[in-house]
OpenMM code with the backbone's topology and positions (N, CA, C; nanometers):
from openmm import Vec3, app, unit

residues = "UNK UNK UNK UNK UNK UNK UNK UNK UNK UNK UNK UNK UNK UNK UNK UNK UNK UNK UNK UNK UNK UNK UNK UNK UNK UNK UNK UNK UNK UNK UNK UNK UNK UNK UNK UNK UNK UNK UNK UNK UNK UNK UNK UNK UNK UNK UNK UNK UNK UNK UNK UNK UNK UNK UNK UNK UNK UNK UNK UNK UNK UNK UNK UNK UNK UNK UNK UNK UNK UNK UNK UNK UNK UNK UNK UNK UNK UNK UNK UNK UNK UNK UNK UNK UNK UNK UNK UNK UNK UNK UNK UNK UNK UNK UNK UNK UNK UNK UNK UNK UNK UNK UNK UNK UNK UNK UNK UNK UNK UNK UNK UNK UNK UNK UNK UNK UNK UNK UNK UNK UNK UNK UNK UNK UNK UNK UNK UNK UNK".split()
positions = [
    Vec3(-14.3330, -4.1146, -0.3038),
    Vec3(-14.2799, -4.2490, -0.2819),
    Vec3(-14.3348, -4.3023, -0.1498),
    Vec3(-14.3971, -4.4185, -0.1571),
    Vec3(-14.4552, -4.4786, -0.0372),
    Vec3(-14.3492, -4.5611, 0.0353),
    Vec3(-14.3582, -4.5573, 0.1678),
    Vec3(-14.2630, -4.6276, 0.2535),
    Vec3(-14.3322, -4.7394, 0.3291),
    Vec3(-14.2533, -4.8280, 0.3866),
    Vec3(-14.3056, -4.9391, 0.4657),
    Vec3(-14.4009, -4.8881, 0.5734),
    Vec3(-14.3623, -4.7835, 0.6460),
    Vec3(-14.4444, -4.7346, 0.7567),
    Vec3(-14.5803, -4.6837, 0.7113),
    Vec3(-14.5946, -4.6515, 0.5825),
    Vec3(-14.7218, -4.6030, 0.5300),
    Vec3(-14.8255, -4.7139, 0.5134),
    Vec3(-14.7812, -4.8368, 0.4970),
    Vec3(-14.8754, -4.9457, 0.4666),
    Vec3(-14.8632, -5.0680, 0.5582),
    Vec3(-14.7630, -5.0693, 0.6457),
    Vec3(-14.7411, -5.1890, 0.7280),
    Vec3(-14.8553, -5.2135, 0.8267),
    Vec3(-14.8674, -5.3371, 0.8687),
    Vec3(-14.9646, -5.3770, 0.9703),
    Vec3(-14.8975, -5.3624, 1.1058),
    Vec3(-14.9578, -5.2837, 1.1928),
    Vec3(-14.8984, -5.2593, 1.3245),
    Vec3(-14.9576, -5.3500, 1.4326),
    Vec3(-15.0777, -5.3956, 1.4098),
    Vec3(-15.1468, -5.4803, 1.5074),
    Vec3(-15.1123, -5.6260, 1.4779),
    Vec3(-15.0037, -5.6729, 1.5365),
    Vec3(-14.9480, -5.8036, 1.5042),
    Vec3(-14.9861, -5.9057, 1.6120),
    Vec3(-15.0260, -6.0244, 1.5678),
    Vec3(-15.0552, -6.1338, 1.6602),
    Vec3(-14.9298, -6.2200, 1.6689),
    Vec3(-14.8850, -6.2429, 1.7925),
    Vec3(-14.7627, -6.3204, 1.8128),
    Vec3(-14.7935, -6.4519, 1.8832),
    Vec3(-14.6978, -6.5430, 1.8735),
    Vec3(-14.7097, -6.6742, 1.9356),
    Vec3(-14.5731, -6.7139, 1.9917),
    Vec3(-14.5748, -6.7897, 2.0984),
    Vec3(-14.4511, -6.8389, 2.1581),
    Vec3(-14.3895, -6.9477, 2.0701),
    Vec3(-14.2569, -6.9523, 2.0605),
    Vec3(-14.1941, -7.0609, 1.9847),
    Vec3(-14.2203, -7.1974, 2.0482),
    Vec3(-14.2560, -7.1974, 2.1763),
    Vec3(-14.2804, -7.3235, 2.2466),
    Vec3(-14.4257, -7.3703, 2.2354),
    Vec3(-14.5121, -7.2884, 2.1768),
    Vec3(-14.6528, -7.3260, 2.1608),
    Vec3(-14.6648, -7.4437, 2.0648),
    Vec3(-14.7666, -7.5241, 2.0843),
    Vec3(-14.7953, -7.6345, 1.9920),
    Vec3(-14.8580, -7.5777, 1.8642),
    Vec3(-14.8438, -7.6508, 1.7558),
    Vec3(-14.8996, -7.6076, 1.6270),
    Vec3(-15.0506, -7.5886, 1.6370),
    Vec3(-15.1184, -7.6727, 1.7123),
    Vec3(-15.2637, -7.6583, 1.7283),
    Vec3(-15.2980, -7.5193, 1.7847),
    Vec3(-15.2196, -7.4722, 1.8810),
    Vec3(-15.2423, -7.3405, 1.9403),
    Vec3(-15.2218, -7.2295, 1.8361),
    Vec3(-15.1160, -7.2425, 1.7551),
    Vec3(-15.0896, -7.1438, 1.6500),
    Vec3(-15.2045, -7.1410, 1.5498),
    Vec3(-15.2512, -7.2575, 1.5091),
    Vec3(-15.3635, -7.2637, 1.4154),
    Vec3(-15.4891, -7.2019, 1.4760),
    Vec3(-15.5104, -7.2240, 1.6050),
    Vec3(-15.6246, -7.1644, 1.6741),
    Vec3(-15.6187, -7.0122, 1.6730),
    Vec3(-15.4984, -6.9570, 1.6957),
    Vec3(-15.4811, -6.8113, 1.6907),
    Vec3(-15.5056, -6.7575, 1.5499),
    Vec3(-15.4567, -6.8308, 1.4501),
    Vec3(-15.4774, -6.7886, 1.3119),
    Vec3(-15.6267, -6.7855, 1.2788),
    Vec3(-15.6963, -6.8907, 1.3203),
    Vec3(-15.8405, -6.8993, 1.2930),
    Vec3(-15.9155, -6.7880, 1.3673),
    Vec3(-15.8835, -6.7694, 1.4936),
    Vec3(-15.9503, -6.6692, 1.5774),
    Vec3(-15.9360, -6.5274, 1.5199),
    Vec3(-15.8184, -6.4980, 1.4653),
    Vec3(-15.7912, -6.3628, 1.4160),
    Vec3(-15.8034, -6.3495, 1.2638),
    Vec3(-15.8381, -6.4600, 1.1966),
    Vec3(-15.8521, -6.4570, 1.0513),
    Vec3(-15.7218, -6.4283, 0.9789),
    Vec3(-15.6137, -6.4912, 1.0249),
    Vec3(-15.4802, -6.4660, 0.9705),
    Vec3(-15.4220, -6.5901, 0.9042),
    Vec3(-15.3231, -6.5677, 0.8187),
    Vec3(-15.2521, -6.6781, 0.7552),
    Vec3(-15.1088, -6.6895, 0.8065),
    Vec3(-15.0736, -6.6011, 0.9010),
    Vec3(-14.9392, -6.6068, 0.9583),
    Vec3(-14.9385, -6.5432, 1.0964),
    Vec3(-14.8372, -6.5810, 1.1750),
    Vec3(-14.8161, -6.5244, 1.3076),
    Vec3(-14.6677, -6.4929, 1.3228),
    Vec3(-14.6388, -6.3899, 1.4005),
    Vec3(-14.4997, -6.3595, 1.4334),
    Vec3(-14.4620, -6.4435, 1.5546),
    Vec3(-14.3440, -6.5047, 1.5489),
    Vec3(-14.2959, -6.5904, 1.6570),
    Vec3(-14.2035, -6.5084, 1.7472),
    Vec3(-14.2376, -6.5065, 1.8767),
    Vec3(-14.1612, -6.4311, 1.9771),
    Vec3(-14.0151, -6.4708, 1.9805),
    Vec3(-13.9345, -6.3769, 2.0274),
    Vec3(-13.7940, -6.4038, 2.0561),
    Vec3(-13.7851, -6.4824, 2.1872),
    Vec3(-13.6781, -6.5580, 2.2040),
    Vec3(-13.6523, -6.6254, 2.3312),
    Vec3(-13.5903, -6.5275, 2.4312),
    Vec3(-13.5144, -6.4292, 2.3788),
    Vec3(-13.4537, -6.3244, 2.4609),
    Vec3(-13.4385, -6.2002, 2.3731),
    Vec3(-13.4058, -6.0848, 2.4319),
    Vec3(-13.4017, -5.9600, 2.3534),
    Vec3(-13.3045, -5.9587, 2.2349),
    Vec3(-13.2025, -6.0424, 2.2377),
    Vec3(-13.1051, -6.0457, 2.1278),
    Vec3(-13.1322, -6.1576, 2.0278),
    Vec3(-13.2387, -6.2323, 2.0502),
    Vec3(-13.2739, -6.3448, 1.9642),
    Vec3(-13.3450, -6.2949, 1.8381),
    Vec3(-13.3528, -6.3809, 1.7398),
    Vec3(-13.4225, -6.3484, 1.6152),
    Vec3(-13.5732, -6.3691, 1.6311),
    Vec3(-13.6494, -6.2870, 1.5607),
    Vec3(-13.7936, -6.3049, 1.5496),
    Vec3(-13.8181, -6.4127, 1.4445),
    Vec3(-13.9331, -6.4764, 1.4516),
    Vec3(-13.9685, -6.5766, 1.3524),
    Vec3(-14.1041, -6.5468, 1.2917),
    Vec3(-14.1402, -6.6264, 1.1922),
    Vec3(-14.2689, -6.6139, 1.1263),
    Vec3(-14.3195, -6.7532, 1.0952),
    Vec3(-14.4439, -6.7796, 1.1289),
    Vec3(-14.5042, -6.9080, 1.0962),
    Vec3(-14.6266, -6.8823, 1.0097),
    Vec3(-14.6382, -6.9598, 0.9025),
    Vec3(-14.7473, -6.9407, 0.8075),
    Vec3(-14.8223, -7.0710, 0.7851),
    Vec3(-14.9405, -7.0581, 0.7262),
    Vec3(-15.0168, -7.1767, 0.6857),
    Vec3(-14.9298, -7.2690, 0.6020),
    Vec3(-14.8519, -7.2096, 0.5121),
    Vec3(-14.7687, -7.2891, 0.4220),
    Vec3(-14.6654, -7.3699, 0.4988),
    Vec3(-14.5968, -7.3071, 0.5977),
    Vec3(-14.4997, -7.3807, 0.6798),
    Vec3(-14.5661, -7.5004, 0.7461),
    Vec3(-14.6837, -7.4760, 0.8034),
    Vec3(-14.7544, -7.5802, 0.8772),
    Vec3(-14.7983, -7.6918, 0.7833),
    Vec3(-14.8580, -7.6548, 0.6711),
    Vec3(-14.9063, -7.7543, 0.5758),
    Vec3(-14.7934, -7.8416, 0.5232),
    Vec3(-14.6820, -7.7782, 0.4862),
    Vec3(-14.5671, -7.8543, 0.4348),
    Vec3(-14.5174, -7.9538, 0.5385),
    Vec3(-14.5101, -7.9126, 0.6633),
    Vec3(-14.4590, -7.9998, 0.7692),
    Vec3(-14.5548, -8.1148, 0.7959),
    Vec3(-14.6825, -8.0850, 0.8032),
    Vec3(-14.7814, -8.1888, 0.8336),
    Vec3(-14.7900, -8.2898, 0.7202),
    Vec3(-14.7940, -8.2411, 0.5963),
    Vec3(-14.8070, -8.3307, 0.4811),
    Vec3(-14.6764, -8.4042, 0.4526),
    Vec3(-14.5666, -8.3290, 0.4439),
    Vec3(-14.4383, -8.3889, 0.4041),
    Vec3(-14.3835, -8.4844, 0.5088),
    Vec3(-14.4014, -8.4490, 0.6364),
    Vec3(-14.3403, -8.5298, 0.7409),
    Vec3(-14.4423, -8.6066, 0.8237),
    Vec3(-14.5681, -8.5987, 0.7846),
    Vec3(-14.6704, -8.6660, 0.8638),
    Vec3(-14.6724, -8.6140, 1.0063),
    Vec3(-14.6468, -8.4839, 1.0221),
    Vec3(-14.6379, -8.4232, 1.1545),
    Vec3(-14.7710, -8.4195, 1.2271),
    Vec3(-14.7652, -8.4203, 1.3577),
    Vec3(-14.8825, -8.4161, 1.4439),
    Vec3(-14.8898, -8.2781, 1.5077),
    Vec3(-15.0012, -8.2065, 1.4874),
    Vec3(-15.0124, -8.0696, 1.5382),
    Vec3(-15.0123, -8.0635, 1.6903),
    Vec3(-15.0306, -8.1773, 1.7554),
    Vec3(-15.0270, -8.1795, 1.9012),
    Vec3(-14.8878, -8.2129, 1.9557),
    Vec3(-14.7979, -8.2567, 1.8697),
    Vec3(-14.6621, -8.2908, 1.9127),
    Vec3(-14.5598, -8.1872, 1.8678),
    Vec3(-14.5845, -8.1245, 1.7529),
    Vec3(-14.4896, -8.0267, 1.6998),
    Vec3(-14.5065, -7.8906, 1.7662),
    Vec3(-14.3931, -7.8256, 1.7922),
    Vec3(-14.3943, -7.6890, 1.8445),
    Vec3(-14.3775, -7.5908, 1.7292),
    Vec3(-14.4133, -7.4668, 1.7551),
    Vec3(-14.3998, -7.3616, 1.6544),
    Vec3(-14.2560, -7.3537, 1.6038),
    Vec3(-14.1572, -7.3628, 1.6944),
    Vec3(-14.0177, -7.3503, 1.6499),
    Vec3(-13.9750, -7.4617, 1.5565),
    Vec3(-14.0486, -7.5738, 1.5558),
    Vec3(-14.0162, -7.6846, 1.4656),
    Vec3(-14.0455, -7.6499, 1.3196),
    Vec3(-14.1381, -7.5575, 1.2959),
    Vec3(-14.1822, -7.5311, 1.1590),
    Vec3(-14.1701, -7.3856, 1.1139),
    Vec3(-14.1397, -7.2940, 1.2052),
    Vec3(-14.1371, -7.1522, 1.1669),
    Vec3(-14.0094, -7.1165, 1.0918),
    Vec3(-14.0169, -7.0075, 1.0167),
    Vec3(-13.8988, -6.9499, 0.9518),
    Vec3(-13.8325, -6.8592, 1.0541),
    Vec3(-13.7064, -6.8901, 1.0847),
    Vec3(-13.6368, -6.8144, 1.1883),
    Vec3(-13.4882, -6.8153, 1.1586),
    Vec3(-13.4241, -6.7046, 1.1457),
    Vec3(-13.4797, -6.5701, 1.1624),
    Vec3(-13.5670, -6.5329, 1.0436),
    Vec3(-13.6736, -6.4583, 1.0710),
    Vec3(-13.7593, -6.4084, 0.9644),
    Vec3(-13.6894, -6.2924, 0.8945),
    Vec3(-13.7118, -6.2800, 0.7656),
    Vec3(-13.6574, -6.1658, 0.6930),
    Vec3(-13.7266, -6.0401, 0.7419),
    Vec3(-13.6507, -5.9314, 0.7506),
    Vec3(-13.7086, -5.8080, 0.8029),
    Vec3(-13.6575, -5.6871, 0.7265),
    Vec3(-13.7324, -5.5779, 0.7407),
    Vec3(-13.6972, -5.4499, 0.6797),
    Vec3(-13.7205, -5.3399, 0.7819),
    Vec3(-13.6694, -5.2232, 0.7522),
    Vec3(-13.6929, -5.1063, 0.8359),
    Vec3(-13.8167, -5.0314, 0.7890),
    Vec3(-13.8703, -4.9482, 0.8755),
    Vec3(-13.9958, -4.8779, 0.8466),
    Vec3(-13.9819, -4.7687, 0.7413),
    Vec3(-13.8605, -4.7223, 0.7156),
    Vec3(-13.8402, -4.6124, 0.6206),
    Vec3(-13.7920, -4.6581, 0.4833),
    Vec3(-13.8011, -4.7868, 0.4565),
    Vec3(-13.7598, -4.8403, 0.3263),
    Vec3(-13.8714, -4.8185, 0.2243),
    Vec3(-13.8352, -4.7844, 0.1016),
    Vec3(-13.9332, -4.7648, -0.0057),
    Vec3(-13.9960, -4.8986, -0.0430),
    Vec3(-14.1257, -4.8949, -0.0740),
    Vec3(-14.1990, -5.0172, -0.1068),
    Vec3(-14.1401, -5.0917, -0.2259),
    Vec3(-14.0832, -5.0195, -0.3224),
    Vec3(-14.0263, -5.0878, -0.4393),
    Vec3(-13.9131, -5.1817, -0.3974),
    Vec3(-13.8359, -5.1425, -0.2954),
    Vec3(-13.7272, -5.2286, -0.2486),
    Vec3(-13.7808, -5.3501, -0.1736),
    Vec3(-13.8897, -5.3288, -0.0997),
    Vec3(-13.9527, -5.4393, -0.0263),
    Vec3(-14.0087, -5.5414, -0.1252),
    Vec3(-14.0767, -5.4924, -0.2283),
    Vec3(-14.1325, -5.5815, -0.3296),
    Vec3(-14.0220, -5.6611, -0.3979),
    Vec3(-13.9109, -5.5958, -0.4262),
    Vec3(-13.7970, -5.6631, -0.4885),
    Vec3(-13.7414, -5.7722, -0.3963),
    Vec3(-13.7305, -5.7402, -0.2687),
    Vec3(-13.6789, -5.8364, -0.1710),
    Vec3(-13.7722, -5.9580, -0.1590),
    Vec3(-13.9031, -5.9318, -0.1555),
    Vec3(-13.9998, -6.0410, -0.1462),
    Vec3(-13.9909, -6.1322, -0.2683),
    Vec3(-13.9783, -6.0709, -0.3849),
    Vec3(-13.9689, -6.1478, -0.5092),
    Vec3(-13.8410, -6.2312, -0.5115),
    Vec3(-13.7312, -6.1686, -0.4749),
    Vec3(-13.6014, -6.2366, -0.4765),
    Vec3(-13.5990, -6.3562, -0.3810),
    Vec3(-13.6586, -6.3385, -0.2630),
    Vec3(-13.6542, -6.4442, -0.1618),
    Vec3(-13.7784, -6.5338, -0.1622),
    Vec3(-13.8715, -6.5037, -0.2531),
    Vec3(-13.9949, -6.5816, -0.2668),
    Vec3(-14.0725, -6.5920, -0.1362),
    Vec3(-14.0930, -6.4769, -0.0730),
    Vec3(-14.1737, -6.4695, 0.0486),
    Vec3(-14.2838, -6.3664, 0.0288),
    Vec3(-14.3915, -6.3807, 0.1054),
    Vec3(-14.5052, -6.2894, 0.0936),
    Vec3(-14.5159, -6.1935, 0.2116),
    Vec3(-14.4340, -6.2161, 0.3147),
    Vec3(-14.4415, -6.1330, 0.4345),
    Vec3(-14.3015, -6.1079, 0.4897),
    Vec3(-14.2814, -5.9851, 0.5388),
    Vec3(-14.1561, -5.9485, 0.6037),
    Vec3(-14.1886, -5.8782, 0.7345),
    Vec3(-14.1061, -5.8986, 0.8346),
    Vec3(-14.1234, -5.8268, 0.9602),
    Vec3(-14.0679, -5.6859, 0.9448),
    Vec3(-14.1229, -5.5935, 1.0215),
    Vec3(-14.0709, -5.4569, 1.0254),
    Vec3(-14.0113, -5.4382, 1.1642),
    Vec3(-13.8796, -5.4132, 1.1679),
    Vec3(-13.8073, -5.4019, 1.2942),
    Vec3(-13.7344, -5.2681, 1.3033),
    Vec3(-13.7155, -5.2212, 1.4268),
    Vec3(-13.6276, -5.1080, 1.4559),
    Vec3(-13.5414, -5.1517, 1.5738),
    Vec3(-13.4117, -5.1628, 1.5519),
    Vec3(-13.3194, -5.2101, 1.6566),
    Vec3(-13.3664, -5.3419, 1.7177),
    Vec3(-13.4099, -5.4324, 1.6335),
    Vec3(-13.4590, -5.5654, 1.6716),
    Vec3(-13.5873, -5.5600, 1.7555),
    Vec3(-13.6546, -5.4459, 1.7540),
    Vec3(-13.7850, -5.4322, 1.8199),
    Vec3(-13.8929, -5.4439, 1.7129),
    Vec3(-13.9916, -5.5288, 1.7375),
    Vec3(-14.0984, -5.5524, 1.6412),
    Vec3(-14.1918, -5.4317, 1.6322),
    Vec3(-14.2054, -5.3785, 1.5123),
    Vec3(-14.2977, -5.2673, 1.4876),
    Vec3(-14.4237, -5.3152, 1.4160),
    Vec3(-14.4084, -5.4219, 1.3371),
    Vec3(-14.5206, -5.4744, 1.2601),
    Vec3(-14.4707, -5.5682, 1.1527),
    Vec3(-14.5537, -5.5859, 1.0497),
    Vec3(-14.5089, -5.6627, 0.9342),
    Vec3(-14.5735, -5.6057, 0.8096),
    Vec3(-14.5194, -5.6444, 0.6956),
    Vec3(-14.5718, -5.5988, 0.5683),
    Vec3(-14.5852, -5.7194, 0.4769),
    Vec3(-14.6955, -5.7230, 0.4044),
    Vec3(-14.7200, -5.8359, 0.3152),
    Vec3(-14.7258, -5.7882, 0.1705),
    Vec3(-14.7141, -5.8827, 0.0804),
    Vec3(-14.7263, -5.8517, -0.0619),
    Vec3(-14.8632, -5.7892, -0.0890),
    Vec3(-14.9669, -5.8353, -0.0194),
    Vec3(-15.1015, -5.7783, -0.0367),
    Vec3(-15.1035, -5.6302, 0.0012),
    Vec3(-15.0342, -5.5933, 0.1102),
    Vec3(-15.0280, -5.4529, 0.1520),
    Vec3(-14.9655, -5.3674, 0.0422),
    Vec3(-14.8608, -5.4188, -0.0189),
    Vec3(-14.7915, -5.3447, -0.1245),
    Vec3(-14.8808, -5.3313, -0.2480),
    Vec3(-14.9501, -5.4400, -0.2834),
    Vec3(-15.0390, -5.4363, -0.4000),
    Vec3(-15.1545, -5.3390, -0.3786),
    Vec3(-15.2105, -5.3372, -0.2586),
    Vec3(-15.3190, -5.2426, -0.2287),
    Vec3(-15.2710, -5.0987, -0.2430),
    Vec3(-15.1519, -5.0696, -0.1943),
    Vec3(-15.0957, -4.9346, -0.2061),
    Vec3(-15.0732, -4.8990, -0.3530),
    Vec3(-15.0242, -4.9947, -0.4300),
    Vec3(-15.0010, -4.9719, -0.5713),
    Vec3(-15.1321, -4.9428, -0.6439),
    Vec3(-15.2362, -5.0185, -0.6122),
    Vec3(-15.3658, -4.9978, -0.6760),
    Vec3(-15.4272, -4.8634, -0.6358),
    Vec3(-15.4070, -4.8225, -0.5106),
    Vec3(-15.4555, -4.6922, -0.4657),
    Vec3(-15.3876, -4.5796, -0.5436),
    Vec3(-15.2588, -4.5978, -0.5696),
    Vec3(-15.1819, -4.4948, -0.6417),
    Vec3(-15.2260, -4.4837, -0.7868),
    Vec3(-15.2864, -4.5906, -0.8398),
    Vec3(-15.3334, -4.5885, -0.9790),
    Vec3(-15.4625, -4.5080, -0.9947),
    Vec3(-15.5376, -4.4960, -0.8866),
    Vec3(-15.6662, -4.4233, -0.8939),
    Vec3(-15.6502, -4.2759, -0.9152),
] * unit.nanometer
topology = app.Topology()
chain = topology.addChain("A")
for resn in residues:
    res = topology.addResidue(resn, chain)
    for name in ("N", "CA", "C"):
        topology.addAtom(name, app.Element.getBySymbol(name[0]), res)
């Protein structure tokens, strides 16, 4: 049985909630990513997640300006999260139920990484070989 810690991404790119959307998009482009983890404001605060989809919906639906909007205006916060020892089948079920493609991996509210639907599919395909 494969666990979150077996397939999660540990090298996470983060962004400040106070950053402008243009800065977040620049980080995504620079690192070839479709999402960024949004920092906490303090140790007891929730982590967030910002994705291309969040940004696109805000810009198109609200005519938002990437130079005026901050990350916290469009990110999902609190982001859904799982623990590192959870079985992948439960993570896949959670993603399907909540219609999300990425979940943060936390231990005592400390960011360990994130896991995406693609990570789970790759593990599943490896197991088929």
